[in-house]
C-alpha positions in Angstrom: -32.0 -8.8 46.7 -35.6 -9.9 46.1 -37.8 -10.8 49.1 -38.3 -14.3 47.7 -34.5 -14.9 47.1 -33.3 -17.8 49.4 -30.3 -15.7 50.3 -32.7 -13.1 51.7 -34.0 -15.6 54.2 -30.5 -16.1 55.8 -29.9 -12.3 55.9 -33.4 -11.7 57.3 -32.9 -14.3 60.1 -29.5 -12.8 60.9 -31.0 -9.4 61.4 -34.0 -10.7 63.4 -32.1 -13.0 65.7 -28.4 -12.1 65.5 -26.2 -15.1 66.1 -29.0 -17.1 67.9 -31.0 -18.0 64.9 -33.5 -20.9 64.7 -33.1 -23.8 62.4 -34.2 -23.6 58.8 -37.6 -22.0 58.3 -40.1 -22.1 55.4 -40.0 -19.1 53.2 -42.2 -17.0 50.9 -42.6 -13.3 50.2 -45.2 -12.9 53.0 -42.9 -14.3 55.6 -40.1 -12.2 54.1 -42.1 -9.1 54.6 -43.0 -10.0 58.2 -39.4 -10.7 59.2 -38.3 -7.4 57.6 -40.6 -5.4 60.0 -39.1 -2.4 61.7 -40.5 0.5 63.7 -40.1 3.8 61.8 -39.6 7.0 63.8 -38.6 9.4 61.0 -41.1 10.3 58.2 -41.4 12.4 55.2 -44.4 14.8 55.5 -45.9 13.7 52.1 -49.6 12.9 52.1 -50.5 9.3 51.6 -51.8 8.3 48.1 -55.6 8.4 47.7 -57.3 5.3 49.0 -54.4 4.3 51.3 -56.3 4.6 54.6 -59.3 2.9 53.2 -57.0 0.0 52.0 -55.5 -0.3 55.5 -58.8 -0.3 57.2 -60.1 -3.0 54.8 -57.1 -5.1 55.7 -57.7 -4.4 59.4 -61.3 -5.4 59.1 -60.2 -8.7 57.5 -58.5 -9.8 60.8 -60.2 -12.3 63.1 -62.7 -10.9 65.5 -64.2 -12.7 68.5 -67.6 -14.1 67.7 -67.8 -11.5 64.8 -68.6 -8.9 67.4 -66.2 -6.4 65.8 -66.0 -4.3 69.0 -63.3 -2.0 67.7 -63.1 1.2 65.7 -60.4 3.4 64.3 -60.0 7.2 64.1 -57.6 8.5 61.4 -56.1 11.7 62.6 -54.5 13.8 59.8 -55.3 17.3 61.3 -51.9 18.8 62.1 -53.0 20.5 65.3 -54.5 17.3 66.7 -51.4 15.3 65.7 -49.3 17.9 67.5 -51.5 17.6 70.6 -51.3 13.8 70.5 -47.5 14.0 70.2 -47.5 16.1 73.3 -49.8 13.7 75.2 -47.4 10.9 74.2 -44.5 12.5 75.9 -43.2 14.5 72.9 -42.9 11.8 70.3 -42.2 14.0 67.3 -42.9 11.4 64.6 -46.6 11.6 65.5 -46.6 15.2 64.3 -44.1 14.5 61.5 -46.0 11.8 59.7 -49.2 12.6 57.7 -51.5 10.4 59.7 -51.9 8.4 62.9 -54.6 5.8 63.3 -56.1 5.5 66.7 -57.3 2.0 67.4 -60.2 1.9 69.8 -61.6 -0.7 72.1 -65.2 0.1 71.3 -68.1 -1.1 73.4 -70.1 2.1 72.6 -71.5 0.7 69.4 -72.8 -2.4 71.2 -74.4 -0.2 73.8 -76.1 1.9 71.0 -77.5 -1.2 69.4 -78.8 -2.5 72.8 -80.3 1.0 73.6 -82.1 1.1 70.2 -83.4 -2.5 70.8 -84.5 -1.6 74.4 -82.3 -4.6 75.4 -80.1 -5.2 78.4 -76.3 -4.9 77.9 -75.0 -5.9 81.3 -72.5 -8.3 79.7 -70.5 -5.4 78.3 -69.8 -4.2 81.8 -67.5 -7.1 82.5 -63.7 -7.2 82.2 -64.0 -10.0 79.6 -65.8 -7.6 77.2 -63.1 -5.0 77.5 -60.4 -7.7 76.9 -62.2 -8.9 73.8 -62.4 -5.3 72.5 -58.7 -4.7 73.1 -57.7 -8.0 71.4 -60.0 -7.2 68.4 -58.4 -3.8 68.0 -54.9 -5.3 68.3 -55.5 -8.0 65.7 -57.0 -5.4 63.3 -54.0 -3.1 63.8 -51.5 -5.7 63.0 -53.2 -6.5 59.7 -53.0 -2.8 58.9 -49.3 -2.8 59.7 -48.6 -5.8 57.3 -50.7 -4.1 54.6 -48.9 -0.7 55.1 -45.5 -2.3 54.9 -46.5 -4.2 51.7 -47.2 -0.7 50.2 -43.8 0.6 51.1 -45.0 2.6 54.1 -43.5 2.7 57.5 -45.3 2.3 60.8 -44.8 2.6 64.6 -47.1 1.7 67.4 -47.7 4.4 70.1 -48.6 2.8 73.4 -48.2 6.2 75.0 -51.8 7.0 73.9 -52.6 5.3 77.3 -50.6 7.8 79.3 -53.5 10.3 79.2 -56.5 8.2 78.0 -59.2 10.7 79.0 -57.4 13.6 77.2 -57.0 11.5 74.0 -60.6 10.4 74.1 -61.8 14.0 74.5 -59.6 15.2 71.6 -61.2 12.9 69.1 -64.7 12.9 70.7 -65.0 9.4 71.9 -68.3 8.4 73.6 -68.5 6.5 76.9 -67.3 2.8 76.7 -64.7 3.7 74.0 -60.9 4.0 74.6 -57.9 4.5 72.4 -55.7 1.4 73.1 -52.8 2.6 71.0 -52.0 4.7 68.0 -50.4 3.6 64.8 -48.3 6.2 62.9 -48.1 5.7 59.2 -46.2 7.4 56.5 -43.3 7.3 54.0 -40.1 6.6 55.9 -37.4 9.3 55.7 -34.5 7.7 53.7 -32.1 10.1 55.5 -32.9 8.2 58.8 -33.3 4.5 58.0 -34.8 2.3 60.6 -33.0 -1.0 61.6 -34.5 -4.4 62.2 -34.3 -4.9 66.0 -33.3 -8.4 67.1 -35.8 -10.5 69.1 -35.4 -13.1 71.8 -34.2 -16.5 70.7 -37.0 -18.9 70.1 -35.6 -21.0 73.0 -36.9 -18.3 75.3 -40.4 -17.9 73.8 -41.3 -21.3 72.2 -42.2 -24.2 74.4 -43.2 -27.7 73.4 -46.1 -29.3 75.3 -45.1 -27.8 78.7 -44.0 -24.2 79.6 -40.4 -24.2 80.9 -39.4 -21.0 82.8 -36.1 -22.0 84.3 -34.7 -23.1 81.0 -35.0 -19.6 79.5 -32.1 -18.2 81.4 -29.3 -19.1 79.0 -31.3 -17.8 76.0 -32.1 -14.6 77.9 -28.4 -14.1 78.7 -27.4 -14.7 75.0 -30.1 -12.2 73.9 -28.8 -9.6 76.3 -25.4 -9.7 74.5 -27.2 -9.5 71.1 -29.1 -6.5 72.3 -25.9 -4.8 73.5 -24.3 -5.3 70.1 -27.4 -3.9 68.4 -27.5 -0.9 70.7 -23.8 -0.2 70.1 -24.3 -0.4 66.3 -27.1 2.1 66.6 -25.0 4.5 68.7 -27.2 3.8 71.7 -26.1 3.2 75.3 -25.4 -0.6 75.4 -27.6 -1.4 78.4 -28.8 -4.7 77.1 -32.4 -6.0 77.2 -32.8 -7.1 80.8 -32.2 -3.5 81.9 -35.3 -2.5 79.9 -37.4 -5.2 81.7 -36.1 -4.1 85.1 -36.7 -0.4 84.4 -40.3 -0.9 83.2 -41.2 -3.0 86.2 -39.4 -0.9 88.9 -42.3 1.0 90.2 -45.6 2.7 89.3 -43.8 5.8 88.1 -42.1 3.8 85.4 -45.5 3.2 83.8 -45.7 6.9 82.8 -49.2 7.5 84.1 -50.6 4.1 83.0 -50.6 2.9 86.6 -54.0 4.6 86.9 -55.4 2.8 83.8 -58.2 1.0 85.7 -59.5 4.3 87.1 -59.3 5.9 83.7 -61.2 3.1 82.1 -64.0 3.5 84.7 -64.1 7.2 84.0 -64.4 6.4 80.3 -67.5 4.3 81.0 -66.1 0.7 81.3 -67.6 -1.4 84.0 -64.8 -3.9 84.4 -66.7 -6.1 86.8 
């Protein structure tokens, strides 16, 4: 079935939302590709074709950037030993070592500091929390463009937020200067056909889309329905059917549930961010 086939729209919506689908949506091949997104955690070891990383970075650099500051960077790590170390720092996520490359997206205020230094100019504004937030958002927008580009080329991807478990160690491994931090990694490679990834259902739009005014209390029915959809998906994937609310509760239970990220503010200060 082609991505632009109208029947694909119905099938894609069923996979993305389960039984709680929105009304009719507009459709084209770009939207089809977006709805088909899945996180891939099993890869072939094959190297990427020449020019692939450059293509993905070009797509990333075409994303919006606040005031054209471009306060982000990326380190492409293909060295096997470094990928193995990153996998270890991320809690043993084997796909980091398995795939041929991981892109480390960086909130990068170091370049702005370099420019200010060379101009003998003040750079106090980059010591405020707002500047770090801008850098993190810039990196995130860029990375999502790279994901869309990678998937259009038949590649698989998965984000690695666990790069924030040990941010100082990750920064040291790839030689980051002060005022630069890896926000997340992005594994890229050819999906292993022996272990296909599934499209994971998302919350109903009734829980995330509001018209004119945010409505918290009205989300309860949609959340309950999604919990059942999540259980069905988990069962189909031979996972423990705990639902979705259990994941939210587990992540917010205590500081230990953050896997080291509870000390993120201290780590950022050690990496040179002012965060005033």
